[in-house]
Structures are given as C-alpha cells and as structure tokens.
N, C-alpha and C positions, 0 to 999 in steps of 0.2 A: 374046472377046465384050466389047462396049463397055458402059459403065455405063448407057447410055440404053436398052439392050435386055435387060440382065441381069434375070432374073426376081426378083420379090419373094420373100423368104424369111422364115420365122417369126422368125429372129434379127435381122432388120434392118427390120422393118415394124411400124407402129402402125396401129390402126384408129380412125378418128374418125367418130362418129355425131352428126349435127348436127340438132337440133330435131325429133326424131321424137316429137312431142307429139300427144296424142289429138285435139285440135281441128284442128291444122294438117294432120294426116294426111288429113283429109276433103277437102283441096284437090286431092289427087292424082286426076286424071281421065284421063290419057293411057294409064295401065295400070290393071288392076284393083287396087283398094286392098288386097285380101287378098294379092295377089302381093307388093306392096311391103312389107306388114307381115311376111309370112312370111320374105321374104329378109332383112329387117333383123334379125329374130330369129335367123335361120340364121347371119348374119355374127357376131352376138354369141356364139353357141354355138361357132362355129369358133375365134373368138378365145380363148374359155375353154379349149377343147381344146388349143390350141397355146401358150397362155400369152402371147399378144400383149398388149402394153399397149393399153388402150382409153381414149379420152377422149370423154366424153359432154358435150353442152352443150344448153341450152334457152334459150328467150327468152320472158320475160314469162309465166311459168307461171300467174300469177293472172288472166290475161285469156283471151280466146277461144282462144288457142293451147293452153291447158290443160297438164296435167303430161305428163312423158315417159311412153311406153308402160309400164304397170306390169310387164309381163313382163321388161323390161330389168333391173328390180331383182332379180328372181328369178335371172336368168342371170348378171348381173355386179353383185353387190351393192356391192362396193367402188367400182367405177367410178361406179355410180349415186349413191352417197352423196357422191362427190367431184365430181359433175358441176358444170360451170361454168354458173351461172345468170346469163345476160346480161340487162341492164336494158332492152335494146332495140336494141343495136348490130346492124345488118343483116349486115355482113361479120364473121363470127365471128373471122376471123384478126386483125382490128384490135382485138379485145377483149384487153386485156393479160393477163387471167387465162387465157383460152383459149390464147393463143399460148404463154404460159409453161408451161402444162400439156403442150402438145405438145412443146415443147423439152425438158421434163423427162424425156420418154420416151427421149431419146437416139437416136431412130430418124430416119433420113433418107428412108425410104420410107413414104409415107402413103397408106393406103386410106381414101377418104372416101365417105360417103353422106350426103346431106342430104334432109330430108323433101320439100322442093321443089327441084327442079333449078334452076329459073329465079330463085330468090332465095337459098335456104339453101346451095346447093352451088356455084354458078358462081363466086361471088366469093372464098370462102376457098381453093378449089382453085387458081385462077389466082394468088392472092396467095402461096400456099405455093410454087408453081413459081418465081415471081419471086424468091423468097429462096433458091433452090437445092435445094429438096426435089423428089423424084420423087413424082408424085401419080397414083394411079389412082382415077377416079371410078366408083363402082359404080351403074350407071344403073337397074337394076331394084330397087334399094332406095331409090330416089328417084323423083320424078315431078313433074308440073306441072299446073296447072289447064287449060292450053290447049296444043294441039299446036304452035302457032306459037312460043310462048315456050319450050317444050321444045326445039324444033329450033334456035332461035337460040342458046339457052344451050349446047347441044351443040357448035355450030359455034364459039362463042366460047371454050369450054374447049379444044377441039382446037387452035385458033389460038394459045392461050396455053400450049400444051405439056402439057396434061393428057391422060393416056391414059384412054380410055373402056373400061369392061369390064362384065361381068355377074357376078352372085353365084357361079354354078357355075364360071365361068372363073377367077375370082379364087381360090376355094377350091381348085380343082385346081392352080393355080399354086403355092400354098403347100404343098400336099400332096406334089407331085412323084412320090411312090411310094405307091400304094395298099396295098402289102404291108407297110408299116411299121405300128407300133401306132397312131400318130396318123393315118396314111393310112387305116387301116381305120375309125377313128371318123369321119373326114371323109366317106368315101364313103357310110357309113351315114346320116350327116346329110343328104347330098345326096339320097339316094333316099327318105328319109322326109319331108324338109321343103322341098325345092327342086324336084326334077325331077318330070316327069309320072309317073303310076303305071306300073309295069312288071310284066308277068306273068312270074313265074319261068320259066326255060327248061324245067324239067321239066313244068310245067303246060301251057305253050304247045305242047309236043310231044304 
C-alpha cells in the first residue's frame, strides 16, 4: 500500500478546525447549517475519544465573525483555550502561529474542516499539501454561501492534491474496527450525532 492511499490512523493524524465562529457559520447555504454544525461537533468528539491532537483557529472574533462555537469549549477545553486567534489573515496556513501549532502536533496527516469551503478551507488545505502533508478536507463540516463558489473550491482542492471526504467516512476510517473500545464509542457517536435515525432491528421486525 502506497503512502498516498494509506488510511489515516489515530496515531498519525491531527484535526484542524478553522473559523467555526457563530457569525461566519451563518454564511453556510449549500448544506443545512445544522448539519455542518453537528458534524463539526462530532469531529471534535471523535478527536476527544481517540486522543487526536486538535488545532482550533479563529479570525477577528470581535467583529461580525463572532466567537468560536461555545460547544467546542465544552468538548475540547484545552484546544479551545489554546486556539490561534488570527488578526485577519485569510489563509490560516500563512499565519505563523497557526502553522507552528500544526507542526507542533508532529502529525503529517491533517484532517481539515473550515467554516467556509470557499475561503477558510480551500487555501490552507492546498498550502499544507504543497508542504508535503497529506490532507483530507471534511466537506460536510464546511460550506459556502454559493453553490458555484463551493464547486470551484472543491475542484481547486482536488487539483491541489487534497482528498475530499465526509464526517462519517472519516470517522469510520479512523475507527477501522467497530468492535474495539474506541470503535464502539465512535459508532455510537455516528448513530447519535451524524447519521439519519435508524429503527432498531427488533422494532422494525
């Protein structure tokens, strides 16, 4: 198995959540806002279960963008307190403090979600790939104001070597085996927070 297709594992992956701020979240229009919100929090919970290093960043919290989603503080208090507050740099990767926080994780596999695909996610994901990182962009924890800008950003990321994925796909990739202790917690998380409601088999019968 080559490095390019090897699955991401909990021991070699870091999670980066970019600008999931209460004001900017309202710009997501291509998917339901509640879906993006729930998936973002599910990723944070999965990272907590697996002990993944997490880097949070925000931009201009004192302006319309607002603070990070307060639930992130409850789920990942240390990462929340250590979040990188950018003064306004668009491409988070070019912010020295953010890039250093990512390098400090020691991980070469990066799972990224940005509140807006067409601004917050597209640039740092491509920049990280250009520096030799493997990047998966989690598309349903990100979104755009317009279908066109979402589609163009997806094409640009794929052209730049970024792998596009979804929350349930990424969590399953990290789990690998639902029968393990962590796998059991992760599949419960998927059924409660991410996947459509399922009627238990005994009730369906």
